[in-house]
C-alpha positions as CSV (number, residue, x, y, z in Angstrom):
1,X,23.8,-10.1,16.4
2,X,21.2,-10.9,19.2
3,X,19.2,-7.6,18.0
4,X,18.9,-9.1,14.2
5,X,17.6,-12.4,15.8
6,X,15.1,-11.1,17.9
7,X,14.1,-8.0,16.0
8,X,14.6,-9.3,12.2
9,X,13.2,-13.2,13.1
10,X,11.6,-12.7,16.4
11,X,13.5,-15.9,17.3
12,X,14.1,-15.0,21.2
13,X,18.1,-15.1,22.1
14,X,20.1,-15.5,25.1
15,X,23.4,-14.9,26.1
16,X,25.6,-18.0,25.8
17,X,26.0,-20.2,28.7
18,X,22.8,-21.5,29.1
19,X,22.0,-24.7,30.9
20,X,21.5,-27.6,28.2
21,X,22.5,-25.6,25.0
22,X,24.2,-27.4,22.2
23,X,27.2,-25.3,21.1
24,X,27.5,-23.0,23.7
25,X,30.5,-21.0,24.2
26,X,31.5,-20.1,20.8
27,X,32.5,-16.9,19.3
28,X,29.1,-15.4,18.9
29,X,28.0,-15.5,22.3
30,X,24.4,-15.9,21.4
31,X,22.2,-19.1,21.7
32,X,18.9,-19.2,20.1
33,X,16.3,-20.7,22.4
34,X,14.7,-23.9,21.1
35,X,10.9,-24.7,21.5
36,X,9.4,-21.5,20.9
37,X,9.5,-20.7,17.1
38,X,11.7,-23.9,16.0
39,X,13.0,-27.2,17.3
40,X,16.1,-28.8,16.3
41,X,17.1,-32.1,14.5
42,X,20.7,-32.4,14.8
43,X,22.8,-35.0,12.8
44,X,26.6,-35.9,12.0
45,X,28.0,-33.5,9.2
46,X,28.3,-36.7,6.8
47,X,24.8,-37.0,6.9
48,X,23.8,-33.6,6.5
49,X,25.9,-33.2,3.0
50,X,23.8,-36.1,2.0
51,X,20.8,-34.8,2.4
52,X,21.5,-31.2,1.5
53,X,23.0,-32.8,-1.6
54,X,19.6,-34.4,-2.6
55,X,16.2,-33.2,-3.4
56,X,14.5,-33.2,0.0
57,X,13.0,-29.6,1.0
58,X,14.4,-27.7,4.2
59,X,14.1,-24.9,6.1
60,X,16.9,-23.5,7.5
61,X,20.4,-25.2,8.1
62,X,23.3,-24.9,10.3
63,X,26.7,-26.2,10.8
64,X,28.5,-26.1,14.0
65,X,31.9,-28.2,14.1
66,X,30.8,-31.9,12.8
67,X,27.0,-31.6,13.5
68,X,24.4,-30.1,11.3
69,X,21.2,-28.9,12.7
70,X,17.8,-29.1,10.7
71,X,15.5,-26.3,11.8
72,X,12.0,-27.6,12.2
73,X,8.4,-26.3,13.4
74,X,8.1,-25.6,17.3
75,X,6.7,-28.8,18.8
76,X,8.2,-31.2,15.8
77,X,10.8,-32.6,18.6
78,X,8.1,-34.3,20.3
79,X,6.7,-36.1,17.4
80,X,10.2,-37.2,16.4
81,X,10.1,-40.6,18.2
82,X,6.1,-41.4,16.8
83,X,7.4,-40.3,13.6
84,X,10.5,-42.9,13.7
85,X,8.3,-45.7,15.1
86,X,5.5,-45.1,12.6
87,X,8.0,-45.0,10.0
88,X,9.7,-48.6,11.3
89,X,12.9,-47.3,12.4
90,X,11.6,-47.3,16.1
91,X,14.5,-50.2,17.0
92,X,17.2,-48.7,15.7
93,X,16.1,-44.9,16.8
94,X,18.8,-44.6,19.7
95,X,21.6,-45.9,17.3
96,X,21.0,-43.7,14.5
97,X,22.8,-40.4,15.8
98,X,19.7,-38.5,15.3
99,X,19.2,-35.8,18.1
100,X,16.4,-33.9,18.8
101,X,16.7,-30.3,20.7
102,X,13.4,-28.7,21.7
103,X,11.7,-26.9,24.4
104,X,14.3,-26.3,27.4
105,X,17.2,-26.5,24.8
106,X,19.3,-24.2,22.8
107,X,21.7,-23.9,19.8
108,X,24.4,-21.5,19.2
109,X,23.5,-18.7,17.1
110,X,25.4,-18.2,13.8
111,X,26.8,-15.2,12.7
112,X,23.7,-13.2,10.6
113,X,23.9,-14.7,7.0
114,X,26.1,-13.1,4.7
115,X,25.6,-13.0,0.8
116,X,27.5,-16.7,0.5
117,X,26.5,-19.2,3.1
118,X,28.7,-21.6,4.1
119,X,28.7,-25.1,2.7
120,X,28.7,-27.9,5.0
121,X,32.2,-29.0,5.4
122,X,33.8,-25.6,4.7
123,X,34.7,-22.7,7.2
124,X,32.1,-19.8,8.0
125,X,32.2,-16.4,6.2
126,X,30.8,-14.0,8.5
127,X,32.4,-12.2,11.0
128,X,34.0,-14.3,13.7
129,X,33.4,-17.7,12.0
130,X,35.7,-20.1,13.6
131,X,37.5,-23.1,11.6
132,X,37.6,-24.8,14.7
133,X,33.7,-25.3,14.7
134,X,31.4,-22.2,15.4
135,X,28.3,-22.1,14.1
136,X,27.4,-21.0,10.5
137,X,24.2,-20.7,8.5
138,X,24.4,-23.3,5.2
139,X,20.9,-22.5,4.6
140,X,19.9,-19.4,6.3
141,X,16.2,-17.9,7.3
142,X,14.6,-15.7,4.9
143,X,13.8,-12.7,6.8
144,X,10.4,-10.7,4.8
145,X,8.6,-14.1,3.8
146,X,8.0,-15.3,7.6
147,X,11.0,-17.0,9.1
148,X,8.7,-20.2,10.2
149,X,6.7,-20.6,7.2
150,X,9.5,-22.4,5.4
151,X,10.0,-25.0,8.6
152,X,9.3,-28.6,8.3
153,X,6.2,-29.4,9.9
154,X,3.8,-32.5,10.8
155,X,0.9,-32.8,8.5
156,X,-2.3,-34.8,9.3
157,X,-1.6,-38.2,8.7
158,X,-4.6,-38.6,6.1
159,X,-2.3,-36.0,4.0
160,X,1.0,-37.9,4.6
161,X,2.7,-39.1,1.3
162,X,4.0,-42.7,0.7
163,X,8.0,-42.7,0.6
164,X,7.9,-43.4,-2.9
165,X,5.8,-40.5,-3.9
166,X,8.1,-37.7,-5.4
167,X,9.7,-35.4,-3.3
168,X,7.7,-31.8,-2.5
169,X,4.2,-32.9,-3.4
170,X,1.7,-30.8,-1.8
171,X,3.5,-27.5,-1.8
172,X,3.7,-25.4,1.6
173,X,6.2,-26.2,4.1
174,X,8.5,-29.2,3.6
175,X,7.0,-32.1,5.5
176,X,8.7,-33.2,8.5
177,X,7.8,-36.8,7.6
178,X,10.0,-37.1,4.8
179,X,12.8,-35.0,6.5
180,X,12.7,-37.4,9.3
181,X,12.8,-40.6,7.5
182,X,15.7,-39.4,5.0
183,X,17.7,-38.2,8.0
184,X,17.4,-41.5,9.4
185,X,17.9,-43.6,6.3
186,X,21.3,-41.4,5.7
187,X,22.6,-41.9,9.6
188,X,21.8,-45.3,9.0
189,X,23.9,-45.5,5.9
190,X,26.8,-43.6,7.1
191,X,27.0,-45.9,10.4
192,X,26.9,-48.7,7.9
193,X,29.6,-47.5,6.1
194,X,31.7,-46.5,9.3
195,X,31.5,-50.5,10.5
196,X,32.6,-51.5,7.0
197,X,35.3,-49.4,6.9
198,X,36.5,-50.5,10.1
199,X,36.1,-54.3,9.3
200,X,38.5,-53.6,6.5
201,X,40.6,-51.9,8.6
202,X,40.9,-54.4,11.2
203,X,41.4,-57.2,8.4
204,X,44.8,-55.4,7.6
205,X,45.9,-54.9,10.4
């Protein structure tokens, strides 16, 4: 499996147990190093489901337990705090549940994709797939097309589209700004929904 990531995709991979890794110690025993060929935006599974069900363009996506990971261009993790502030999410950024993994981090490597990738919220379909929470591909990378060409990336400020524009304008790689804004919106929606459910539950206790 490590051979597939390193030689087919060109992504650095190391044995599990690396400090700072998220999802380490799963069934695959291999970690993908972030900050070299990609960075990661990590959100709760409910947020991932909502974003993947919508029209927003994304790059490769994995699921590991109750977290969904959106792969983005290397260096994008450093941009996220500034983007959240620019999009006026700054005051809520620490409470959204949106995490970034960049240089120095790593994530558990899913088994190389099979013909039917695992949807969010279901068990994996590859060798060693673990219903208890091993990493699986939801939207796998596409070898042969340049694995990084489809990763959401920052664009120059002048080229960024307004929130109300049609998704997918401009072609090329998915826009990191749009993806961050959508993830933040769904994070807040899920957070408010849980708070409402807790209030209702306490009122009937």
